[in-house]
DSSP file (Angstrom, degrees, kcal/mol; ACC not computed):
  #  RESIDUE AA STRUCTURE BP1 BP2  ACC     N-H-->O    O-->H-N    N-H-->O    O-->H-N    TCO  KAPPA ALPHA  PHI   PSI    X-CA   Y-CA   Z-CA
    1    1 A M              0   0    0      0, 0.0    17,-0.0     0, 0.0    16,-0.0   0.000 360.0 360.0 360.0 145.8   17.1   -3.4    8.5
    2    2 A P        -     0   0    0      0, 0.0     0, 0.0     0, 0.0     0, 0.0  -0.287 360.0-143.2 -67.8 152.5   16.6   -4.2   12.2
    3    3 A A        +     0   0    0     41,-0.0    42,-0.2    42,-0.0     3,-0.1  -0.127  43.9 150.5-107.6  35.7   14.0   -6.8   13.2
    4    4 A E        -     0   0    0      1,-0.1    40,-0.0    40,-0.0     0, 0.0  -0.280  58.4 -86.2 -65.7 154.7   13.0   -5.1   16.4
    5    5 A P        -     0   0    0      0, 0.0     2,-0.4     0, 0.0    -1,-0.1  -0.316  47.0-151.5 -60.0 144.1    9.4   -5.6   17.6
    6    6 A V        -     0   0    0     -3,-0.1     2,-0.3     3,-0.0     5,-0.0  -0.962   8.4-160.6-123.9 136.3    6.9   -3.2   16.0
    7    7 A T    >   -     0   0    0     -2,-0.4     3,-2.2     1,-0.1     4,-0.5  -0.750  40.9 -95.0-108.5 162.9    3.7   -1.8   17.4
    8    8 A E  G >  S+     0   0    0      1,-0.3     3,-1.6    -2,-0.3     4,-0.3   0.849 122.5  53.0 -47.6 -47.9    0.9   -0.2   15.4
    9    9 A P  G 3  S+     0   0    0      0, 0.0     3,-0.4     0, 0.0     4,-0.3   0.726 105.4  57.7 -63.6 -18.1    2.1    3.4   15.9
   10   10 A D  G <> S+     0   0    0     -3,-2.2     4,-2.0     1,-0.2    -2,-0.2   0.512  77.7  91.3 -89.7  -4.9    5.6    2.5   14.7
   11   11 A L  H <> S+     0   0    0     -3,-1.6     4,-2.3    -4,-0.5    60,-0.2   0.868  86.4  50.7 -61.1 -36.9    4.6    1.1   11.3
   12   12 A F  H  > S+     0   0    0     -3,-0.4     4,-2.5    -4,-0.3    -1,-0.2   0.889 108.1  52.7 -67.2 -37.4    5.0    4.5    9.6
   13   13 A A  H  > S+     0   0    0     -4,-0.3     4,-2.2     2,-0.2    -2,-0.2   0.887 108.6  51.1 -64.2 -37.7    8.5    4.9   11.2
   14   14 A V  H  X S+     0   0    0     -4,-2.0     4,-2.2     2,-0.2    -2,-0.2   0.932 110.5  48.6 -63.2 -46.0    9.4    1.4    9.7
   15   15 A A  H  X S+     0   0    0     -4,-2.3     4,-2.6     1,-0.2    -2,-0.2   0.901 110.3  52.0 -60.5 -40.8    8.1    2.6    6.3
   16   16 A R  H  X S+     0   0    0     -4,-2.5     4,-1.4     2,-0.2    -1,-0.2   0.897 108.5  50.4 -64.2 -40.3   10.2    5.8    6.6
   17   17 A R  H  < S+     0   0    0     -4,-2.2     4,-0.4     1,-0.2    -1,-0.2   0.925 113.9  44.2 -62.9 -44.2   13.4    3.9    7.4
   18   18 A W  H >< S+     0   0    0     -4,-2.2     3,-1.2     1,-0.2    -2,-0.2   0.899 111.9  53.1 -67.2 -39.6   12.9    1.6    4.4
   19   19 A A  H 3< S+     0   0    0     -4,-2.6    -1,-0.2     1,-0.2    -2,-0.2   0.773  97.5  68.1 -66.8 -25.6   12.0    4.5    2.1
   20   20 A A  T 3< S+     0   0    0     -4,-1.4    -1,-0.2     1,-0.2    -2,-0.2   0.706 110.7  28.9 -67.1 -20.8   15.2    6.3    3.1
   21   21 A D    X   +     0   0    0     -3,-1.2     3,-1.9    -4,-0.4     4,-0.3  -0.483  56.8 163.5-144.1  69.2   17.5    3.8    1.4
   22   22 A P  G >  S+     0   0    0      0, 0.0     3,-1.4     0, 0.0    -1,-0.1   0.770  76.5  69.3 -60.0 -24.3   16.1    2.0   -1.6
   23   23 A A  G 3  S+     0   0    0      1,-0.3    -2,-0.0     5,-0.1     0, 0.0   0.743  96.0  54.6 -64.4 -22.0   19.6    1.0   -2.7
   24   24 A S  G <  S+     0   0    0     -3,-1.9    -1,-0.3    -6,-0.2    -6,-0.0   0.509  80.7 119.3 -89.0  -4.2   19.7   -1.3    0.4
   25   25 A W  S <  S-     0   0    0     -3,-1.4    16,-0.0    -4,-0.3     4,-0.0  -0.274  71.9-126.1 -61.7 146.2   16.5   -3.2   -0.6
   26   26 A P  S    S+     0   0    0      0, 0.0    -1,-0.1     0, 0.0    15,-0.0   0.637  96.7  37.8 -71.3 -11.7   17.0   -6.9   -1.2
   27   27 A V  S    S-     0   0    0     12,-0.1     2,-0.2     3,-0.0    -2,-0.1  -0.995  89.3-117.1-133.9 142.1   15.4   -6.6   -4.7
   28   28 A P        -     0   0    0      0, 0.0     2,-0.2     0, 0.0    -5,-0.1  -0.505  38.7 -99.8 -76.4 149.8   15.8   -3.7   -7.2
   29   29 A V        -     0   0    0     -2,-0.2     2,-0.3    -7,-0.1    90,-0.0  -0.477  42.7-167.2 -66.4 134.2   12.7   -1.7   -8.1
   30   30 A C        -     0   0    0     -2,-0.2     2,-0.5    -3,-0.0     7,-0.2  -0.882  14.8-145.2-119.7 155.3   11.2   -2.8  -11.4
   31   31 A F        -     0   0    0     -2,-0.3     5,-0.1     5,-0.1    23,-0.1  -0.989  12.7-162.9-121.5 122.1    8.6   -1.1  -13.5
   32   32 A D        -     0   0    0     -2,-0.5    23,-0.3     3,-0.4     5,-0.1  -0.909  10.9-155.6-105.3 119.7    6.2   -3.4  -15.4
   33   33 A P  S    S+     0   0    0      0, 0.0    -1,-0.1     0, 0.0     3,-0.1   0.680  93.0  49.7 -71.5 -12.6    4.3   -1.8  -18.3
   34   34 A V  S    S-     0   0    0      1,-0.3     2,-0.3    -3,-0.0    -2,-0.0   0.877 122.5  -2.9 -90.8 -43.5    1.5   -4.4  -18.0
   35   35 A S  S    S-     0   0    0     23,-0.1    -3,-0.4    19,-0.0    -1,-0.3  -0.971  84.8 -77.1-147.7 161.8    0.7   -4.3  -14.2
   36   36 A R        -     0   0    0     -2,-0.3     2,-0.3    23,-0.2    18,-0.2  -0.363  48.5-135.1 -59.1 133.8    1.8   -2.8  -11.0
   37   37 A W  E     +A   53   0A   0     16,-0.9    16,-2.3    -7,-0.2     2,-0.3  -0.705  28.7 171.0 -94.0 144.0    5.0   -4.3   -9.7
   38   38 A Y  E     -A   52   0A   0     -2,-0.3     2,-0.3    14,-0.2    14,-0.2  -0.988   9.6-179.2-149.9 151.2    5.4   -5.3   -6.0
   39   39 A A  E     -A   51   0A   0     12,-2.1    12,-2.7    -2,-0.3     2,-0.5  -0.981  31.0-118.5-150.0 138.4    7.9   -7.3   -3.9
   40   40 A R  E     -A   50   0A   0     -2,-0.3    10,-0.3    10,-0.2     3,-0.1  -0.671  25.3-175.2 -77.9 125.7    8.1   -8.2   -0.2
   41   41 A L  E     -     0   0A   0      8,-2.9     2,-0.3    -2,-0.5     9,-0.2   0.791  64.6  -2.5 -90.4 -32.4   11.2   -6.6    1.2
   42   42 A A  E     -A   49   0A   0      7,-1.5     7,-2.6     2,-0.0     2,-0.4  -0.990  53.0-158.4-159.6 150.5   11.0   -8.1    4.7
   43   43 A A  E     +A   48   0A   0     -2,-0.3     2,-0.2     5,-0.2     5,-0.2  -0.995  17.9 169.5-136.3 129.8    8.9  -10.3    6.9
   44   44 A H        -     0   0    0      3,-3.0    83,-0.2    -2,-0.4     3,-0.2  -0.759  50.0 -95.0-128.2 173.3    8.9  -10.4   10.7
   45   45 A D  S    S+     0   0    0     -2,-0.2    82,-0.2     1,-0.2     3,-0.1   0.845 123.1  27.4 -60.3 -33.8    6.7  -12.0   13.3
   46   46 A D  S    S+     0   0    0      1,-0.2     2,-0.3    80,-0.1    -1,-0.2   0.464 127.8   9.7-113.3  -1.6    4.6   -8.8   13.8
   47   47 A H        -     0   0    0     -3,-0.2    -3,-3.0    78,-0.2     2,-0.3  -0.989  53.3-145.9-165.0 165.3    4.9   -7.0   10.4
   48   48 A E  E     -AB  43 124A   0     76,-2.0    76,-2.2    -2,-0.3     2,-0.4  -0.959  13.4-141.0-137.9 158.5    6.0   -7.2    6.8
   49   49 A V  E     -AB  42 123A   0     -7,-2.6    -8,-2.9    -2,-0.3    -7,-1.5  -0.974  17.4-173.8-126.2 132.3    7.4   -4.6    4.4
   50   50 A W  E     -AB  40 122A   0     72,-3.3    72,-2.8    -2,-0.4     2,-0.4  -0.939  14.1-150.2-125.7 145.1    6.5   -4.3    0.7
   51   51 A A  E     -AB  39 121A   0    -12,-2.7   -12,-2.1    -2,-0.3     2,-0.3  -0.931  18.9-173.6-108.1 141.0    7.9   -2.1   -2.2
   52   52 A L  E     -AB  38 120A   0     68,-2.5    68,-2.5    -2,-0.4     2,-0.4  -0.985  10.7-155.5-133.1 146.6    5.5   -1.2   -5.0
   53   53 A S  E     -AB  37 119A   0    -16,-2.3   -16,-0.9    -2,-0.3     2,-0.4  -0.940   7.1-164.6-120.6 147.9    6.1    0.6   -8.3
   54   54 A W  E     - B   0 118A   0     64,-2.9    64,-2.6    -2,-0.4     3,-0.1  -0.961   4.8-161.3-136.7 111.7    3.5    2.5  -10.2
   55   55 A L    >   -     0   0    0     -2,-0.4     3,-2.4   -23,-0.3    57,-0.3  -0.519  55.0 -67.7 -79.4 161.3    3.7    3.6  -13.8
   56   56 A P  T 3  S+     0   0    0      0, 0.0    57,-0.2     0, 0.0    -1,-0.2  -0.268 125.9  17.6 -52.6 131.3    1.3    6.4  -14.9
   57   57 A G  T 3  S+     0   0    0     55,-3.4     2,-0.2     1,-0.3    56,-0.1   0.185  94.9 122.6  90.9 -15.0   -2.2    5.0  -14.9
   58   58 A Q    <   +     0   0    0     -3,-2.4    54,-2.7    54,-0.2    -1,-0.3  -0.544  32.1 134.3 -80.7 145.7   -1.5    2.0  -12.7
   59   59 A G  B     -E  111   0B   0     52,-0.2    52,-0.3    -2,-0.2   -23,-0.2  -0.962  45.7 -90.3-169.0-176.5   -3.4    1.5   -9.5
   60   60 A T        -     0   0    0     50,-2.8     2,-0.1    -2,-0.3     3,-0.1  -0.620  35.3-110.2-104.1 166.0   -5.3   -0.7   -7.1
   61   61 A D        -     0   0    0     -2,-0.2     2,-0.4     1,-0.1    49,-0.3  -0.387  56.0 -76.2 -77.1 170.8   -8.9   -1.6   -6.9
   62   62 A L  E    S+F  134   0B   0     72,-0.6    72,-2.9    47,-0.1     2,-0.3  -0.615  77.9 151.0 -67.1 123.7  -10.9   -0.4   -3.9
   63   63 A H  E     -FG 133 108B   0     45,-2.6    45,-2.6    -2,-0.4    70,-0.2  -0.958  41.2-140.3-152.9 164.7   -9.7   -2.7   -1.1
   64   64 A D        -     0   0    0     68,-1.8    68,-0.2    -2,-0.3    43,-0.1  -0.588  32.0-114.2-115.1-172.5   -9.1   -3.3    2.6
   65   65 A H    >   -     0   0    0     41,-0.4     3,-1.8    39,-0.3    64,-0.3  -0.036  48.4-104.9-119.7  29.3   -6.2   -5.2    4.2
   66   66 A G  T 3  S-     0   0    0      1,-0.3    63,-0.1    63,-0.1     3,-0.1   0.773  84.6 -44.2  60.8  29.7   -8.0   -8.1    5.8
   67   67 A G  T 3  S+     0   0    0     37,-0.7     2,-0.3     1,-0.4    -1,-0.3   0.413 106.1 127.9  95.6  -3.0   -7.8   -6.7    9.4
   68   68 A S    <   -     0   0    0     -3,-1.8    -1,-0.4    62,-0.2    -3,-0.2  -0.654  50.7-140.8 -85.2 144.0   -4.1   -5.6    9.2
   69   69 A S  E     +C  125   0A   0     56,-2.3    56,-2.1    -2,-0.3     2,-0.3  -0.458  35.1 154.3 -87.1 171.5   -3.1   -2.1   10.2
   70   70 A G  E     -CD 124 102A   0     32,-2.7    32,-2.9    54,-0.2     2,-0.3  -0.983  33.8-134.4-174.3-173.9   -0.5   -0.4    8.2
   71   71 A A  E     -CD 123 101A   0     52,-1.8    52,-2.8    -2,-0.3     2,-0.3  -0.966  13.6-164.2-156.2 152.5    1.3    2.6    6.8
   72   72 A F  E     -CD 122 100A   0     28,-2.2    28,-2.1    -2,-0.3     2,-0.4  -0.996   0.9-164.2-143.0 154.4    2.7    3.6    3.5
   73   73 A L  E     -CD 121  99A   0     48,-2.4    48,-2.4    -2,-0.3     2,-0.6  -0.999  23.3-125.4-137.0 135.4    5.1    6.2    2.3
   74   74 A V  E     -C  120   0A   0     24,-3.0    23,-3.3    -2,-0.4    46,-0.3  -0.714  22.3-175.4 -81.3 120.3    5.7    7.6   -1.2
   75   75 A V  E     -     0   0A   0     44,-2.6     2,-0.3    -2,-0.6    45,-0.2   0.883  69.5  -5.3 -82.9 -43.3    9.4    7.2   -2.0
   76   76 A S  E    S+C  119   0A   0     43,-1.7    43,-2.0    20,-0.1    -1,-0.3  -0.985 111.5  16.7-150.1 154.4    9.3    9.0   -5.4
   77   77 A G  S    S-     0   0    0     -2,-0.3    19,-0.8    41,-0.2     2,-0.4  -0.373  87.1 -71.3  81.0-163.2    6.6   10.4   -7.7
   78   78 A T  E     -H   95   0B   0     38,-0.4    36,-0.4    17,-0.2     2,-0.3  -1.000  40.2-169.3-136.8 133.0    3.1   11.2   -6.6
   79   79 A L  E     -H   94   0B   0     15,-2.8    15,-3.2    -2,-0.4     2,-0.5  -0.886  15.2-140.0-120.4 153.9    0.2    8.9   -5.8
   80   80 A T  E     -HI  93 111B   0     31,-3.1    31,-2.1    -2,-0.3     2,-0.5  -0.967  14.3-163.0-113.5 119.5   -3.5    9.6   -5.3
   81   81 A E  E     -HI  92 110B   0     11,-2.7    11,-2.1    -2,-0.5     2,-0.5  -0.874   5.1-161.6 -98.1 132.3   -5.2    7.7   -2.4
   82   82 A E  E     -HI  91 109B   0     27,-3.0    27,-1.8    -2,-0.5     2,-0.3  -0.970   8.3-175.2-116.8 126.5   -9.0    7.6   -2.5
   83   83 A T  E     -HI  90 108B   0      7,-2.2     7,-3.2    -2,-0.5     2,-0.5  -0.813  29.1-108.1-115.5 158.6  -11.0    6.8    0.6
   84   84 A V  E     +H   89   0B   0     23,-0.6     2,-0.3    -2,-0.3     5,-0.2  -0.750  43.9 159.5 -91.4 128.2  -14.7    6.3    0.9
   85   85 A S  E >   -H   88   0B   0      3,-2.8     3,-1.4    -2,-0.5    -2,-0.0  -0.957  69.5  -4.7-147.3 127.3  -16.6    9.1    2.8
   86   86 A G  T 3  S-     0   0    0     -2,-0.3     3,-0.1     1,-0.3    -2,-0.0   0.823 128.8 -57.4  60.4  31.5  -20.3    9.8    2.6
   87   87 A G  T 3  S+     0   0    0      1,-0.2     2,-0.3    52,-0.0    52,-0.3   0.615 120.8  94.4  76.7  11.3  -20.8    7.1   -0.1
   88   88 A R  E <  S-H   85   0B   0     -3,-1.4    -3,-2.8    51,-0.1     2,-0.4  -0.919  79.6-106.4-132.0 158.7  -18.2    8.8   -2.4
   89   89 A L  E     -H   84   0B   0     -2,-0.3    -5,-0.2    -5,-0.2    -7,-0.0  -0.719  31.0-161.4 -83.4 132.5  -14.5    8.5   -3.1
   90   90 A R  E     -H   83   0B   0     -7,-3.2    -7,-2.2    -2,-0.4     2,-0.2  -0.969  13.1-136.7-117.6 121.0  -12.5   11.4   -1.7
   91   91 A P  E     -H   82   0B   0      0, 0.0     2,-0.4     0, 0.0    -9,-0.2  -0.468  16.5-171.3 -80.9 147.5   -9.0   11.9   -3.2
   92   92 A H  E     -H   81   0B   0    -11,-2.1   -11,-2.7    -2,-0.2     2,-0.4  -0.958  18.1-140.0-135.9 115.9   -5.8   12.7   -1.2
   93   93 A L  E     -H   80   0B   0     -2,-0.4     2,-0.5   -13,-0.2   -13,-0.2  -0.622  17.0-169.3 -79.7 128.8   -2.7   13.6   -3.1
   94   94 A L  E     -H   79   0B   0    -15,-3.2   -15,-2.8    -2,-0.4     2,-0.1  -0.943   3.6-169.6-125.1 109.4    0.5   12.1   -1.7
   95   95 A A  E >   -H   78   0B   0     -2,-0.5     3,-2.2   -17,-0.2   -21,-0.4  -0.394  46.4 -60.2 -88.7 170.4    3.8   13.4   -3.0
   96   96 A A  T 3  S+     0   0    0    -19,-0.8   -21,-0.2     1,-0.3    -1,-0.2  -0.231 126.7  25.7 -52.2 133.9    7.3   11.9   -2.4
   97   97 A G  T 3  S+     0   0    0    -23,-3.3     2,-0.3     1,-0.3    -1,-0.3   0.300 104.6  97.6  91.8  -7.8    8.1   11.9    1.3
   98   98 A S    <   +     0   0    0     -3,-2.2   -24,-3.0   -24,-0.2    -1,-0.3  -0.736  38.6 133.3-110.3 162.8    4.4   11.8    2.4
   99   99 A G  E     -D   73   0A   0     -2,-0.3     2,-0.3   -26,-0.3   -26,-0.2  -0.899  35.0-115.4-174.9-159.2    2.3    8.9    3.4
  100  100 A R  E     -D   72   0A   0    -28,-2.1   -28,-2.2    -2,-0.3     2,-0.3  -0.995   9.0-127.1-160.2 156.9   -0.2    7.8    6.0
  101  101 A R  E     -D   71   0A   0     -2,-0.3     2,-0.3   -30,-0.2   -30,-0.3  -0.722  31.0-171.6 -96.6 156.6   -0.9    5.4    8.8
  102  102 A F  E     -D   70   0A   0    -32,-2.9   -32,-2.7    -2,-0.3    -2,-0.0  -0.995  15.4-127.7-152.0 152.9   -4.1    3.4    8.8
  103  103 A G    >   -     0   0    0     -2,-0.3     3,-1.6   -34,-0.2   -36,-0.1  -0.231  43.0 -85.9 -90.9-178.5   -6.1    1.1   11.1
  104  104 A P  T 3  S+     0   0    0      0, 0.0   -37,-0.7     0, 0.0   -39,-0.3   0.599 124.6  50.1 -67.9 -12.4   -7.4   -2.4   10.5
  105  105 A R  T 3  S+     0   0    0    -38,-0.1     2,-0.1   -39,-0.1   -36,-0.1   0.276  78.8 133.7-108.0  11.4  -10.7   -1.2    8.9
  106  106 A H    <   -     0   0    0     -3,-1.6   -41,-0.4   -38,-0.2     2,-0.4  -0.385  34.1-169.2 -69.2 137.1   -9.2    1.2    6.4
  107  107 A L        +     0   0    0    -43,-0.1   -23,-0.6   -23,-0.1     2,-0.3  -0.993  22.6 132.9-127.5 128.2  -10.5    1.0    2.9
  108  108 A H  E     -GI  63  83B   0    -45,-2.6   -45,-2.6    -2,-0.4     2,-0.3  -0.981  41.6-134.1-160.8 171.4   -8.9    2.8   -0.1
  109  109 A M  E     - I   0  82B   0    -27,-1.8   -27,-3.0    -2,-0.3     2,-0.4  -0.983  19.3-155.5-131.4 147.7   -7.6    2.7   -3.6
  110  110 A V  E     + I   0  81B   0     -2,-0.3   -50,-2.8   -49,-0.3     2,-0.3  -0.976  16.5 172.2-127.3 136.9   -4.3    4.1   -4.7
  111  111 A T  E     -EI  59  80B   0    -31,-2.1   -31,-3.1    -2,-0.4     2,-0.9  -0.991  35.9-130.1-143.8 146.9   -3.4    5.2   -8.3
  112  112 A N        +     0   0    0    -54,-2.7   -55,-3.4    -2,-0.3   -54,-0.2  -0.865  33.9 166.9 -95.1 100.4   -0.6    7.0  -10.1
  113  113 A K        +     0   0    0     -2,-0.9     2,-0.2   -57,-0.2    -1,-0.1   0.119  48.5  89.0 -98.7  18.6   -2.6    9.7  -11.9
  114  114 A H  S    S-     0   0    0    -36,-0.4   -57,-0.2     2,-0.3     4,-0.1  -0.608  84.9-111.8-116.5 172.6    0.5   11.6  -12.8
  115  115 A A  S    S+     0   0    0     -2,-0.2    -1,-0.0   -59,-0.1    -3,-0.0   0.674  92.9  70.0 -80.7 -18.8    3.0   11.6  -15.7
  116  116 A E  S    S-     0   0    0    -61,-0.1   -38,-0.4     1,-0.1    -2,-0.3  -0.738  88.4-105.2-102.1 147.0    6.0   10.3  -13.7
  117  117 A P        -     0   0    0      0, 0.0     2,-0.3     0, 0.0   -62,-0.2  -0.271  37.4-151.8 -60.3 156.4    6.5    6.8  -12.3
  118  118 A A  E     -B   54   0A   0    -64,-2.6   -64,-2.9   -41,-0.2     2,-0.3  -0.934  11.5-162.0-131.2 155.8    6.1    6.4   -8.5
  119  119 A V  E     -BC  53  76A   0    -43,-2.0   -44,-2.6    -2,-0.3   -43,-1.7  -0.993  13.8-179.6-134.7 140.9    7.6    4.1   -5.9
  120  120 A S  E     -BC  52  74A   0    -68,-2.5   -68,-2.5    -2,-0.3     2,-0.4  -0.959  21.8-138.4-140.2 158.1    6.1    3.5   -2.4
  121  121 A V  E     -BC  51  73A   0    -48,-2.4   -48,-2.4    -2,-0.3     2,-0.4  -0.969  20.1-167.4-116.0 132.7    6.9    1.4    0.7
  122  122 A H  E     -BC  50  72A   0    -72,-2.8   -72,-3.3    -2,-0.4     2,-0.4  -0.966   3.6-167.5-124.7 136.5    4.0   -0.3    2.6
  123  123 A V  E     -BC  49  71A   0    -52,-2.8   -52,-1.8    -2,-0.4     2,-0.4  -0.993   5.9-170.8-125.9 130.8    4.2   -1.9    6.0
  124  124 A Y  E     -BC  48  70A   0    -76,-2.2   -76,-2.0    -2,-0.4   -54,-0.2  -0.966  13.2-138.2-125.1 137.5    1.4   -4.2    7.4
  125  125 A G  E    S+ C   0  69A   0    -56,-2.1   -56,-2.3    -2,-0.4   -78,-0.2  -0.967  92.8  21.2-140.2 122.7    1.0   -5.5   10.9
  126  126 A P  S    S-     0   0    0      0, 0.0   -78,-0.1     0, 0.0   -79,-0.1   0.705 116.2 -93.7 -66.2 176.2    0.2   -8.3   11.2
  127  127 A A        -     0   0    0    -82,-0.2     2,-0.2   -83,-0.2    -2,-0.1  -0.163  50.5 -89.2 -54.9 149.3    1.3   -9.5    7.8
  128  128 A L        +     0   0    0      1,-0.2    -1,-0.1    -4,-0.1     3,-0.1  -0.413  50.4 163.5 -63.1 129.1   -1.3   -9.5    5.1
  129  129 A R        +     0   0    0      1,-0.5    20,-2.7   -64,-0.3     2,-0.3   0.589  69.0   3.0-115.4 -27.2   -3.3  -12.8    5.0
  130  130 A R  E     - J   0 148B   0    -65,-0.3    -1,-0.5    18,-0.2     2,-0.4  -0.990  55.0-158.0-155.9 155.6   -6.2  -11.5    2.9
  131  131 A M  E     - J   0 147B   0     16,-2.4    16,-3.3    -2,-0.3     2,-0.5  -0.997  13.5-146.3-135.3 139.6   -7.5   -8.5    1.1
  132  132 A V  E     - J   0 146B   0     -2,-0.4   -68,-1.8    14,-0.2     2,-0.3  -0.924  11.4-153.7-107.9 127.5  -11.1   -7.7    0.3
  133  133 A R  E     -FJ  63 145B   0     12,-3.1    11,-3.2    -2,-0.5    12,-1.6  -0.788  16.3-167.7-100.1 145.5  -11.8   -5.8   -3.0
  134  134 A Y  E     -FJ  62 143B   0    -72,-2.9   -72,-0.6    -2,-0.3     2,-0.4  -0.855  20.3-142.5-130.1 160.4  -15.0   -3.8   -3.3
  135  135 A H  E     - J   0 142B   0      7,-2.6     7,-2.9    -2,-0.3     2,-0.7  -0.950  17.0-143.8-113.9 142.8  -17.1   -1.9   -5.8
  136  136 A L  E     + J   0 141B   0     -2,-0.4     2,-0.5     5,-0.2     5,-0.2  -0.928  27.5 173.2-108.8 108.4  -18.8    1.3   -4.8
  137  137 A E  E >   - J   0 140B   0      3,-2.8     3,-2.0    -2,-0.7    -2,-0.1  -0.964  66.1 -21.0-123.2 120.8  -22.2    1.5   -6.5
  138  138 A Q  T 3  S-     0   0    0     -2,-0.5    -1,-0.2     1,-0.3     3,-0.1   0.868 128.0 -50.4  50.4  41.5  -24.7    4.2   -5.8
  139  139 A G  T 3  S+     0   0    0    -52,-0.3     2,-0.4     1,-0.2    -1,-0.3   0.487 117.0 112.4  81.3   3.0  -23.0    5.0   -2.5
  140  140 A R  E <   -J  137   0B   0     -3,-2.0    -3,-2.8   -53,-0.1     2,-0.5  -0.907  63.7-131.0-114.3 138.3  -22.9    1.4   -1.3
  141  141 A L  E     -J  136   0B   0     -2,-0.4     2,-0.4    -5,-0.2    -5,-0.2  -0.729  24.9-173.0 -84.4 128.5  -19.9   -0.9   -0.8
  142  142 A L  E     -J  135   0B   0     -7,-2.9    -7,-2.6    -2,-0.5     2,-0.3  -0.987  27.4-118.0-122.2 131.8  -20.3   -4.3   -2.4
  143  143 A V  E     +J  134   0B   0     -2,-0.4    -9,-0.3    -9,-0.2     3,-0.1  -0.522  32.9 174.4 -68.1 127.2  -17.7   -7.1   -2.0
  144  144 A A  E     -     0   0B   0    -11,-3.2     2,-0.3     1,-0.4   -10,-0.2   0.761  62.0 -11.1-100.8 -36.3  -16.2   -8.0   -5.3
  145  145 A E  E     -J  133   0B   0    -12,-1.6   -12,-3.1     2,-0.0     2,-0.6  -0.977  46.6-141.8-164.2 146.1  -13.5  -10.5   -4.2
  146  146 A V  E     -J  132   0B   0     -2,-0.3     2,-0.4   -14,-0.2   -14,-0.2  -0.970  27.5-162.1-112.8 114.3  -11.7  -11.9   -1.2
  147  147 A A  E     -J  131   0B   0    -16,-3.3   -16,-2.4    -2,-0.6     2,-0.4  -0.814   2.8-151.6-101.1 135.1   -8.1  -12.5   -2.1
  148  148 A E  E >>> -J  130   0B   0     -2,-0.4     4,-2.8   -18,-0.2     3,-1.7  -0.837  22.3-108.4-108.9 141.0   -5.9  -14.8    0.0
  149  149 A A  T 345S+     0   0    0    -20,-2.7   -20,-0.0    -2,-0.4    -1,-0.0  -0.351 106.8  29.0 -60.5 143.4   -2.1  -14.6    0.5
  150  150 A G  T 345S+     0   0    0      1,-0.1    -1,-0.2    -2,-0.0   -21,-0.0   0.278 125.3  50.3  85.2 -11.1   -0.3  -17.4   -1.3
  151  151 A V  T <45S+     0   0    0     -3,-1.7    -2,-0.2     0, 0.0    -1,-0.1   0.690 119.3  25.8-118.8 -51.4   -3.0  -17.6   -3.9
  152  152 A A  T  <5       0   0    0     -4,-2.8    -3,-0.2     1,-0.1   -22,-0.0   0.708 360.0 360.0 -90.0 -23.3   -3.6  -14.0   -5.2
  153  153 A W      <       0   0    0     -5,-0.6    -4,-0.1     0, 0.0    -1,-0.1   0.297 360.0 360.0-151.0 360.0   -0.1  -12.7   -4.4
């Protein structure tokens, strides 16, 4: 994949290019029955690209991206993204070929709530350095953990 400079609005286009040809990825997609699998596909000065696989029932905690903006695209399967609105989680169904852009303050959780495995591509700019995990209790967000790159992943 080309290493051209990327600006925030282009992150979804980068995800789309990577999602279009999984056979060219530097690592093959794996499915881990114990935990969600992920691998960094590329790292550039202004962004990085990750592949994730999701077996039925696998997902993330509620988290942000430590100030990075990003985009993700579902390559295969279906994922449910839940975002916080009005003190509640609001689900958004994302089938293969769909995804979203998000800014540096985006907070969500993503889960495969379907019977088929799923694969997605995620692009972050700048590269992830930390992620904050949260609990949502009685409509309030509480910090559960601050995870640092090189330590937690």
